[in-house]
MARSEFI-303209 format. One record per residue (C-alpha): x negated, z negated, y negated; residue in one letter. Coordinates in steps of 0.001 Angstrom, whole numbers, plus 500000, padded with zeros to 6 digits. Example, Ala and Ser with C-alpha at 12.3 -4.5 7.8 and 13.67 -1.06 7.14 Angstrom:
BEGIN
((487700; 492200; 504500); A)
((486330; 492860; 501060); S)
! end
This chain:
BEGIN
((117997; 347342; 635780); X)
((119678; 344811; 633513); X)
((117608; 342265; 631559); X)
((118984; 339419; 633699); X)
((118044; 341204; 636925); X)
((114564; 341896; 635508); X)
((114191; 338200; 634668); X)
((115064; 337153; 638233); X)
((112743; 339767; 639769); X)
((109845; 338722; 637526); X)
((110455; 335045; 638319); X)
((110327; 335637; 642090); X)
((107234; 337858; 641795); X)
((105412; 335185; 639791); X)
((106277; 332565; 642400); X)
((105070; 334821; 645233); X)
((101766; 335421; 643437); X)
((101185; 331683; 643088); X)
((102124; 331127; 646737); X)
((099570; 333754; 647801); X)
((096860; 332102; 645710); X)
((097577; 328783; 647404); X)
((097359; 330360; 650888); X)
((094069; 332071; 650020); X)
((092559; 328859; 648659); X)
((093585; 326946; 651780); X)
((092181; 329686; 654028); X)
((088895; 329744; 652109); X)
((088520; 325949; 652283); X)
((089295; 325683; 655980); X)
((087029; 328638; 656799); X)
((084159; 327094; 654820); X)
((084542; 323765; 656659); X)
((084524; 325522; 660042); X)
((081503; 327564; 659028); X)
((079575; 324448; 658004); X)
((080400; 322743; 661291); X)
((079247; 325811; 663245); X)
((076055; 325962; 661169); X)
((075227; 322319; 661963); X)
((076288; 322530; 665629); X)
((073869; 325390; 666291); X)
((070943; 323605; 664626); X)
((069195; 322863; 667920); X)
((069596; 326220; 669625); X)
((069205; 328892; 666911); X)
((067059; 329700; 663908); X)
((068551; 329500; 660415); X)
((069259; 333248; 659858); X)
((071102; 333477; 663171); X)
((073085; 330336; 662372); X)
((074059; 331644; 658950); X)
((075238; 334926; 660467); X)
((077230; 333139; 663159); X)
((078762; 330810; 660539); X)
((079744; 333842; 658426); X)
((081512; 335462; 661381); X)
((083336; 332213; 662102); X)
((084393; 331891; 658441); X)
((085730; 335445; 658306); X)
((087657; 334938; 661538); X)
((089195; 331664; 660386); X)
((090050; 333080; 656953); X)
((091855; 336054; 658485); X)
((093631; 333955; 661085); X)
((094773; 331373; 658532); X)
((096043; 334070; 656166); X)
((098061; 335707; 658944); X)
((099408; 332360; 660169); X)
((100489; 331340; 656650); X)
((101770; 334791; 655686); X)
((105390; 333638; 655851); X)
((104677; 331052; 653130); X)
((104204; 333851; 650572); X)
((106971; 336127; 651842); X)
((109988; 336671; 649603); X)
((112406; 334749; 651839); X)
((110077; 331764; 652188); X)
((109312; 331646; 648461); X)
((113009; 331754; 647562); X)
((113768; 328876; 649956); X)
((111004; 326765; 648402); X)
((112283; 327509; 644895); X)
((115836; 326569; 645906); X)
((114578; 323274; 647318); X)
((112424; 322502; 644263); X)
((115191; 323351; 641763); X)
((118544; 321929; 642935); X)
((120290; 323579; 639977); X)
((120117; 326957; 641742); X)
((122678; 325794; 644325); X)
((121958; 328851; 646497); X)
((122315; 331239; 643507); X)
((118703; 332506; 643805); X)
((119154; 333361; 647496); X)
((122399; 335169; 646714); X)
((120898; 337061; 643753); X)
((117880; 338303; 645753); X)
((120132; 339383; 648602); X)
((122452; 341273; 646248); X)
((119413; 342920; 644661); X)
((118439; 344251; 648116); X)
((122013; 345094; 649186); X)
((124125; 345855; 646038); X)
((127127; 347056; 648038); X)
((127821; 343609; 649456); X)
((129654; 342464; 646292); X)
((131629; 343950; 643473); X)
((129659; 344866; 640317); X)
((131275; 342210; 638114); X)
((130558; 339513; 640751); X)
((126963; 340665; 641068); X)
((126411; 340664; 637320); X)
((127843; 337183; 636925); X)
((125654; 335742; 639721); X)
((122534; 337417; 638335); X)
((123277; 336156; 634820); X)
((123688; 332551; 635994); X)
((120502; 332816; 638081); X)
((118518; 334209; 635130); X)
((119549; 331259; 632923); X)
((118321; 328765; 635543); X)
((115057; 330698; 636084); X)
((114090; 330008; 632481); X)
((114086; 326248; 633179); X)
((112627; 326347; 636721); X)
((109059; 325075; 637302); X)
((107080; 327470; 639482); X)
((103923; 325349; 639295); X)
((105778; 322293; 640553); X)
((107255; 324271; 643433); X)
((103837; 325656; 644467); X)
((101153; 323102; 643475); X)
((097543; 324143; 643930); X)
((096025; 320667; 643826); X)
((095929; 320228; 647613); X)
((094329; 323631; 648131); X)
((091636; 322897; 645522); X)
((090900; 319585; 647253); X)
((090306; 321450; 650522); X)
((087877; 323768; 648704); X)
((086057; 320767; 647194); X)
((085739; 319149; 650613); X)
((084362; 322401; 652023); X)
((081704; 322536; 649292); X)
((080715; 318948; 650050); X)
((080458; 319683; 653776); X)
((078217; 322676; 653084); X)
((075960; 320604; 650819); X)
((075603; 318019; 653593); X)
((074908; 320736; 656168); X)
((072187; 322310; 654031); X)
((070643; 318926; 653258); X)
((070598; 317891; 656905); X)
((069165; 321263; 657910); X)
((066036; 320566; 655869); X)
((065278; 317463; 657963); X)
((063833; 318138; 661455); X)
((066109; 316902; 664234); X)
((063336; 315174; 666164); X)
((059619; 315285; 666636); X)
((058220; 317403; 669405); X)
((060736; 320229; 668871); X)
((059456; 323783; 669010); X)
((058833; 325310; 665584); X)
((059952; 328855; 664991); X)
((059029; 331257; 662221); X)
((058824; 329828; 658731); X)
((059118; 326306; 660051); X)
((062493; 326857; 661702); X)
((063374; 324425; 664504); X)
((063875; 326033; 667901); X)
((065370; 324761; 671142); X)
((062992; 323053; 673508); X)
((063982; 320128; 675694); X)
((061161; 317589; 675889); X)
((059800; 316711; 679266); X)
((061473; 313809; 681039); X)
((058238; 311962; 681659); X)
((056553; 311136; 684917); X)
((059773; 310045; 686706); X)
((061481; 312796; 688690); X)
((064955; 312349; 690211); X)
((066612; 314880; 692523); X)
((070284; 314233; 693337); X)
((071757; 315905; 696444); X)
((075574; 316021; 696476); X)
((077410; 316674; 699761); X)
((081223; 316940; 699388); X)
((083482; 315891; 702302); X)
((083599; 318411; 705145); X)
((087347; 319067; 704788); X)
((086883; 320449; 701254); X)
((084750; 323366; 702439); X)
((082510; 322981; 699375); X)
((078779; 323593; 699688); X)
((076175; 320911; 699140); X)
((074035; 321173; 696015); X)
((070946; 319580; 694474); X)
((070424; 318699; 690800); X)
((067111; 317878; 689125); X)
((067173; 315054; 686565); X)
((070949; 315290; 685917); X)
((072547; 313703; 682877); X)
((075813; 313368; 684844); X)
((076983; 313990; 688414); X)
((080572; 315067; 689069); X)
((082030; 315623; 692529); X)
((085124; 315118; 694675); X)
((086005; 311625; 695897); X)
((084251; 310724; 699140); X)
((081133; 312804; 698449); X)
((077776; 311588; 699726); X)
((075111; 311352; 697016); X)
((071443; 311030; 697936); X)
((068802; 310171; 695320); X)
((065222; 311309; 695875); X)
((062890; 309603; 693397); X)
((059273; 310532; 692738); X)
((057733; 307543; 690979); X)
((053983; 307609; 690232); X)
((054046; 303838; 689750); X)
((054660; 303444; 693484); X)
((057944; 301543; 693212); X)
((061602; 302395; 692569); X)
((064946; 300620; 692720); X)
((068480; 302002; 692793); X)
((071592; 300273; 691429); X)
((075114; 301589; 692017); X)
((078010; 300003; 690092); X)
((076147; 296698; 689779); X)
((075016; 296492; 693430); X)
((071480; 297140; 694661); X)
((071100; 300096; 697047); X)
((068248; 300020; 699596); X)
((065642; 302753; 699151); X)
((063256; 303994; 701826); X)
((059723; 305139; 700967); X)
((059238; 308514; 702697); X)
((055786; 309105; 701265); X)
((053527; 307434; 698715); X)
((055511; 307389; 695460); X)
((058540; 309112; 697036); X)
((061723; 307080; 697650); X)
((065175; 308024; 698953); X)
((068546; 306234; 698877); X)
((072198; 307224; 699096); X)
((075669; 306120; 697993); X)
((079233; 307241; 698654); X)
((081261; 308352; 695626); X)
((084514; 306393; 695943); X)
((085320; 306080; 692228); X)
((083871; 306857; 688821); X)
((080830; 304682; 688190); X)
((077113; 304907; 687512); X)
((073684; 304803; 689136); X)
((070485; 303395; 687651); X)
((067055; 304448; 688934); X)
((064297; 302099; 687751); X)
((060642; 302991; 688383); X)
((058799; 301225; 685582); X)
((058997; 300048; 681967); X)
((059624; 303528; 680538); X)
((060611; 305327; 683746); X)
((064317; 304810; 684107); X)
((067398; 307000; 684626); X)
((070996; 305993; 683942); X)
((073281; 308592; 685558); X)
((077115; 308547; 685281); X)
((078868; 309386; 688569); X)
((082292; 310962; 687976); X)
((084680; 310998; 690938); X)
((087241; 313819; 690831); X)
((090389; 312751; 692754); X)
((091809; 314998; 695430); X)
((095243; 315865; 694055); X)
((098320; 315659; 696247); X)
((099892; 318930; 697383); X)
((102644; 320560; 695353); X)
((105656; 321480; 697503); X)
((108953; 323066; 696451); X)
((112057; 324372; 698202); X)
((112728; 327755; 696612); X)
((115747; 328628; 698745); X)
((118488; 327441; 698633); X)
((117006; 325224; 695903); X)
((120337; 323463; 695244); X)
((123073; 321463; 696996); X)
((125563; 323307; 699199); X)
((129163; 322384; 700048); X)
((131154; 324304; 702672); X)
((134722; 324123; 703857); X)
((135734; 324004; 707481); X)
((133729; 325975; 710023); X)
((130217; 325994; 711374); X)
((129169; 329629; 711417); X)
((127752; 329666; 707891); X)
((124015; 330441; 707874); X)
((121517; 328839; 705479); X)
((118080; 330388; 704819); X)
((115261; 328022; 703797); X)
((112105; 329057; 701911); X)
((109411; 326452; 701243); X)
((106162; 326885; 699283); X)
((103213; 324494; 699135); X)
((099837; 324553; 697395); X)
((096861; 322217; 697141); X)
((093690; 322087; 695072); X)
((091489; 322117; 698194); X)
((093223; 322721; 701527); X)
((096554; 322165; 703291); X)
((096939; 320655; 706749); X)
((100678; 320816; 707499); X)
((104036; 321854; 706071); X)
((107356; 320694; 707508); X)
((111057; 320724; 706624); X)
((112689; 317392; 707510); X)
((116340; 316430; 707433); X)
((118668; 313470; 707961); X)
((122162; 314195; 709323); X)
((124901; 311791; 708219); X)
((127951; 311846; 710491); X)
((130884; 309621; 711340); X)
((134107; 308511; 709760); X)
((135816; 305374; 708589); X)
((133257; 302557; 708409); X)
((130911; 303759; 711163); X)
((128197; 306150; 710050); X)
((125241; 307470; 712004); X)
((121941; 308761; 710670); X)
((119840; 311121; 712747); X)
((116542; 312584; 711660); X)
((114853; 315804; 712704); X)
((112610; 318707; 711712); X)
((113475; 322361; 711175); X)
((110518; 324462; 712453); X)
((109101; 326784; 709809); X)
((107527; 330200; 710280); X)
((104339; 329727; 708246); X)
((102579; 332409; 706225); X)
((099142; 331330; 704981); X)
((097923; 333395; 702042); X)
((094873; 331105; 701960); X)
((093932; 327623; 702980); X)
((095506; 326356; 699750); X)
((098686; 328486; 699526); X)
((101293; 328286; 702319); X)
((104833; 329544; 702692); X)
((107400; 328576; 705327); X)
((110693; 330276; 706218); X)
((113551; 329220; 708476); X)
((117270; 329943; 708926); X)
((119935; 327821; 710645); X)
((123701; 327870; 711007); X)
((125675; 324708; 710400); X)
((126503; 324583; 714107); X)
((122780; 324720; 714978); X)
((122253; 321735; 712679); X)
((124915; 319866; 714678); X)
((127283; 319565; 711730); X)
((131029; 319175; 711947); X)
((133765; 318481; 709420); X)
((132821; 315600; 707113); X)
((129096; 315681; 708027); X)
((126199; 315961; 705614); X)
((122555; 317023; 706062); X)
((120005; 315793; 703522); X)
((116708; 317701; 703673); X)
((113347; 317904; 701943); X)
((109946; 319535; 702531); X)
((106780; 317548; 703258); X)
((103229; 318894; 702850); X)
((099943; 317204; 703784); X)
((096506; 318150; 702533); X)
((093398; 318218; 704676); X)
((091982; 314883; 703595); X)
((091948; 312068; 706183); X)
((094610; 309401; 705747); X)
((097494; 309512; 703281); X)
((097697; 312824; 701472); X)
((101386; 313687; 701739); X)
((103773; 314923; 699066); X)
((107512; 315639; 699226); X)
((109734; 318119; 697461); X)
((113037; 317439; 695755); X)
((115871; 316440; 698110); X)
((119006; 318567; 698583); X)
((122048; 318254; 700824); X)
((124424; 320461; 702776); X)
((127950; 319149; 703364); X)
((131070; 320235; 705230); X)
((133581; 318498; 702977); X)
((137056; 317471; 704026); X)
((138288; 317564; 700461); X)
((136292; 320604; 699330); X)
((134262; 318635; 696782); X)
((130581; 317836; 696438); X)
((129154; 314585; 697706); X)
((128154; 311966; 695193); X)
((124613; 310868; 694467); X)
((122769; 308672; 696956); X)
((124578; 309735; 700156); X)
((127958; 308586; 698817); X)
((131173; 310327; 699884); X)
((134254; 310900; 697685); X)
((136367; 308178; 699318); X)
((135891; 305143; 697093); X)
((136561; 302595; 699814); X)
((133793; 303918; 702127); X)
((131255; 304761; 699469); X)
((129596; 301351; 699290); X)
((129341; 300798; 703040); X)
((127594; 304137; 703386); X)
((125192; 303492; 700481); X)
((124308; 300048; 701865); X)
((123806; 301503; 705355); X)
((121374; 304069; 703938); X)
((119525; 301258; 702160); X)
((119187; 299514; 705533); X)
((117630; 302656; 706996); X)
((115145; 303023; 704131); X)
((114162; 299349; 704349); X)
((113506; 299742; 708066); X)
((111278; 302735; 707366); X)
((109304; 300805; 704739); X)
((108882; 297855; 707113); X)
((107595; 300167; 709856); X)
((104924; 301832; 707709); X)
((104048; 298902; 705433); X)
((100833; 298098; 707312); X)
((099455; 301592; 706585); X)
((100336; 301645; 702882); X)
((098122; 300397; 700027); X)
((099385; 297169; 698470); X)
((100414; 298758; 695166); X)
((102352; 301561; 696887); X)
((104236; 299130; 699149); X)
((105091; 296939; 696159); X)
((106424; 299905; 694160); X)
((108618; 301062; 697054); X)
((109992; 297540; 697596); X)
((110801; 297234; 693881); X)
((112536; 300620; 693997); X)
((114724; 299496; 696905); X)
((115533; 296288; 695017); X)
((116674; 298337; 692008); X)
((118931; 300451; 694246); X)
((120382; 297313; 695825); X)
((121236; 295875; 692407); X)
((122844; 299172; 691376); X)
((125051; 299262; 694510); X)
((126135; 295637; 693972); X)
((126866; 296140; 690260); X)
((128994; 299217; 690968); X)
((130942; 297407; 693697); X)
((131620; 294383; 691485); X)
((132719; 296662; 688645); X)
((135122; 298501; 690957); X)
((136591; 295182; 692123); X)
((137234; 294002; 688574); X)
((134491; 291373; 688424); X)
((134249; 287891; 689939); X)
((137828; 286449; 689935); X)
((137958; 282677; 690255); X)
((141661; 282139; 691074); X)
((142218; 285062; 693454); X)
((142330; 282929; 696656); X)
((144847; 280505; 695228); X)
((147021; 283376; 694065); X)
((146945; 284977; 697542); X)
((147807; 281688; 699277); X)
((150825; 281172; 696985); X)
((152163; 284701; 697579); X)
((155735; 284995; 698915); X)
((154513; 287794; 701189); X)
((152627; 285376; 703405); X)
((151201; 287779; 705936); X)
((150019; 290368; 703398); X)
((148609; 287648; 701183); X)
((146679; 286109; 704077); X)
((145123; 289456; 704950); X)
((144253; 290104; 701302); X)
((142594; 286681; 701093); X)
((140403; 287467; 704096); X)
((139472; 290853; 702680); X)
((138483; 289246; 699400); X)
((136261; 286699; 701133); X)
((134501; 289512; 702975); X)
((133911; 291410; 699739); X)
((132470; 288315; 698084); X)
((130273; 287693; 701104); X)
((129023; 291279; 700805); X)
((128114; 290874; 697124); X)
((126304; 287578; 697846); X)
((124375; 289224; 700668); X)
((123427; 292090; 698333); X)
((122106; 289568; 695789); X)
((120036; 287882; 698506); X)
((118675; 291256; 699629); X)
((117705; 292178; 696076); X)
((115772; 288930; 695605); X)
((114037; 289347; 698961); X)
((112992; 292915; 698142); X)
((111610; 291782; 694795); X)
((109581; 289147; 696660); X)
((108506; 291840; 699201); X)
((110079; 289866; 702076); X)
((111335; 292891; 704002); X)
((112525; 290941; 707056); X)
((114809; 288698; 704989); X)
((115996; 291686; 702919); X)
((116854; 293647; 706058); X)
((118906; 290769; 707480); X)
((120836; 290383; 704216); X)
((121474; 294134; 703947); X)
((122867; 294288; 707477); X)
((125097; 291287; 706723); X)
((126378; 293091; 703617); X)
((127203; 296203; 705682); X)
((129152; 294162; 708244); X)
((131070; 292314; 705521); X)
((131981; 295585; 703803); X)
((133190; 297099; 707057); X)
((135376; 294020; 707743); X)
((136797; 294066; 704216); X)
((137602; 297769; 704219); X)
((139213; 297496; 707685); X)
((141875; 295024; 706465); X)
((144586; 297285; 705031); X)
((142025; 298670; 702513); X)
((142602; 295556; 700411); X)
((141050; 295954; 696960); X)
((141129; 293303; 694254); X)
((143070; 293917; 691068); X)
((141122; 295611; 688279); X)
((141763; 292935; 685591); X)
((140414; 289413; 686190); X)
((142271; 286334; 684992); X)
((141454; 285025; 681527); X)
((140262; 281495; 680785); X)
((141180; 279984; 677423); X)
((138653; 277882; 675515); X)
((139641; 274376; 674402); X)
((139150; 274503; 670637); X)
((139602; 270695; 670309); X)
((136277; 270094; 672110); X)
((134169; 272071; 669663); X)
((131337; 270071; 668019); X)
((132225; 266886; 669973); X)
((129016; 266638; 672041); X)
((126287; 264026; 671746); X)
((123617; 265233; 669286); X)
((121383; 262153; 669558); X)
((118850; 263924; 671778); X)
((118931; 267247; 669900); X)
((115575; 268291; 668430); X)
((113671; 271323; 667248); X)
((112017; 273524; 669867); X)
((108889; 275624; 669589); X)
((107886; 278048; 672271); X)
((104422; 277364; 673687); X)
((102726; 280715; 674165); X)
((099838; 280864; 676645); X)
((096563; 282057; 675131); X)
((095831; 285745; 675316); X)
((093231; 286588; 677977); X)
((089911; 287832; 676710); X)
((089623; 291610; 676566); X)
((086227; 291979; 678211); X)
((086100; 295707; 677504); X)
((086517; 295086; 673771); X)
((083900; 292315; 673849); X)
((081500; 294627; 675684); X)
((082012; 297389; 673116); X)
((081356; 294963; 670273); X)
((078147; 293761; 671969); X)
((077057; 297376; 672493); X)
((077554; 298191; 668796); X)
((075605; 295051; 667883); X)
((072780; 296044; 670229); X)
((072600; 299512; 668709); X)
((072433; 298009; 665242); X)
((069630; 295670; 666279); X)
((067680; 298529; 667825); X)
((068047; 300581; 664632); X)
((066704; 297866; 662339); X)
((063975; 296633; 664697); X)
((060354; 297314; 663901); X)
((058895; 300189; 665899); X)
((055493; 298615; 666595); X)
((056154; 298487; 670338); X)
((057820; 301783; 671165); X)
((057741; 301032; 674888); X)
((059925; 297978; 674357); X)
((062290; 300021; 672176); X)
((062589; 302696; 674880); X)
((063270; 300028; 677480); X)
((066000; 298565; 675262); X)
((067581; 302012; 674914); X)
((067692; 302261; 678727); X)
((069341; 298832; 678933); X)
((071998; 299846; 676395); X)
((072655; 303080; 678314); X)
((073344; 301090; 681461); X)
((075517; 298641; 679515); X)
((077658; 301488; 678159); X)
((078469; 302622; 681693); X)
((079075; 299081; 682908); X)
((081766; 298679; 680251); X)
((083756; 301741; 681335); X)
((082144; 304556; 683279); X)
((085422; 306503; 683179); X)
((085297; 306837; 679368); X)
((083879; 310223; 678262); X)
((082725; 308661; 674976); X)
((080697; 305966; 676719); X)
((079280; 308427; 679251); X)
((078077; 310605; 676374); X)
((076642; 307539; 674633); X)
((074744; 306620; 677806); X)
((073355; 310169; 678100); X)
((072254; 310122; 674438); X)
((070588; 306725; 674855); X)
((068835; 307914; 678008); X)
((067494; 310953; 676167); X)
((066493; 308799; 673190); X)
((064522; 306474; 675492); X)
((062736; 309435; 677095); X)
((061706; 310790; 673672); X)
((060980; 307465; 671973); X)
((057193; 307755; 671895); X)
((057466; 311238; 670352); X)
((060217; 310529; 667799); X)
((059709; 309377; 664219); X)
((061696; 306480; 662757); X)
((064045; 308689; 660704); X)
((065106; 310830; 663648); X)
((065458; 307723; 665846); X)
((067766; 305991; 663359); X)
((069877; 309137; 662942); X)
((070359; 309371; 666702); X)
((071240; 305695; 667050); X)
((073625; 305867; 664079); X)
((075495; 308764; 665673); X)
((075783; 306873; 668968); X)
((076927; 303702; 667185); X)
((079590; 305657; 665288); X)
((081034; 307038; 668526); X)
((081008; 303618; 670231); X)
((082550; 301961; 667170); X)
((085394; 304493; 667297); X)
((086024; 303544; 670924); X)
((085987; 299868; 669940); X)
((088535; 300506; 667181); X)
((090844; 302160; 669689); X)
((090507; 299216; 672050); X)
((091179; 296798; 669201); X)
((094279; 298739; 668155); X)
((095608; 298611; 671722); X)
((094956; 294873; 672087); X)
((097864; 292477; 671782); X)
((098206; 290125; 668812); X)
((096572; 286727; 669242); X)
((098671; 283861; 670528); X)
((099764; 281110; 668125); X)
((099972; 277500; 669253); X)
((102705; 275033; 668366); X)
((100613; 273563; 665550); X)
((100162; 276932; 663834); X)
((102325; 277720; 660793); X)
((103023; 281106; 662433); X)
((104549; 279542; 665549); X)
((108099; 280546; 666354); X)
((110089; 283704; 665756); X)
((107531; 285228; 663366); X)
((104793; 284972; 666007); X)
((107136; 286535; 668555); X)
((107733; 289465; 666187); X)
((103981; 289936; 665739); X)
((103423; 290053; 669479); X)
((106103; 292722; 669845); X)
((104316; 295086; 667448); X)
! end
């Protein structure tokens, strides 16, 4: 080996050694941090020797996994790429030299020697330490040492009073008694789910499917008990002395509060799990089909549907589009499926039809989709993607949105389909939730605007002098017919605009009338010699002599008046909750009953702010447990618990504050104007 080749080999080996040291330091630091977290997390359940052993296993696993994951960082190829990037003077010479060292026959000897010599000269000036710094890895190790010091220091402080003591003073796992109050929650899911009823004693949280019936049985020695559900009082019946019962229906995520005395209170989050819509797909054909002439072709359909609980029905529905010229007909129907039920949640349907059995002839189209309904009462229907089958005159595929290749009939057909969809929405609007009906109306309005924009673009835009030009034409008869066709086209575009505004306002009756008027106008226009406007509109010249000649006496500055931002009540509630936690931490503990009662109040307040937030539900559970243990907890353990809860709630408040919009600026503010607008857009 030549001296230059030895220099390059030594340089790469030194860089690989430093890269390995960096990987090992990173792996050691990350493993130590994970081990410390595991050691602290198991403080309640296990004794110290068991926790140390478990932390050691976790550290070894993380160290090995990190080393394997980062192995490529110390491989020869990866190290060479890093060196090339850190030292631009190499200009790919180092990669070439290492490759020629592994495969000498890829270049002539004199070429190889020259490349190696140039690479060796650059290696003498290259900085391996700069390419592979160890500072970040050492910082990770320092952080790991700090985390372990904190873990060992915290481990010497008992978590709370009243905890079982193991050998040598080690803290064991023993949940303190909940006090005299006893709450049994019976959960009965809806019958269609097939799920069994269950009972839970003193739950910290109740989770069930939407529509479940929840019955609370309260044993209160004080002889009284009240039940609150989402801010409303629920009547409770006394079955026996000190035994009360009351029930609620779980319609959405919320909370329940059982109150049976100053220090006998339960705040229980109620989590409603929504019943998901079915998932339905058409596996075969699974794409659009276009056939030439004939009707004997056979199409096989395969549909699959699944649901999280149970399916009720599965159908394959189609709409046949037939006709020619300007008259199109839409007929709907179902294709019966042979169902195979692997379970109540997994169904499969098969069917096969010829084009003749579907009633198709030349120029017809069938648009089909699968519909599945789950077993829940009411609306629980989902649809698959929509595909079409066409017997094309021209042997080409149909365009999107039921449009055919002939440009002059495309818009009449699209508008006619919009009429059909509007009629369907009007028929079922009374059974739809308000938000769903609004979304569908807005979707139809967007389609109407798209059809109008495409038609106007095809006609060359709004032409002001087209009527006058047609009237002055020497070909009187043809010009007269063109003029009438143009008026019909303009009437159609105006009717489409009216329909779009009516759909946006959710006035389906007015939208339907305007859509039908647009269809009739399009049919009249396309029936008059297929008259289409010219593609280029006439140009209007601006009068340059009138520039800057207006009256500026009434011109003045203008400042936009921005309405004030509405109060974010969730953010305000989170801020009040953090303040209440801080006050409870610093309050004197002379009256522990009052402190426990305040903890119960804060638990309920956390759920009132947002019962759907996992952070606030956990905070409520921690506050409930803190109130139960208040009379048996020393001040240090109490403040540690409250500080942890306050930290979690403050993090939720920071998120809410980051999501809030920027405050509004009035006209008298120096930030009024464009700068305030830019702030609001951030």
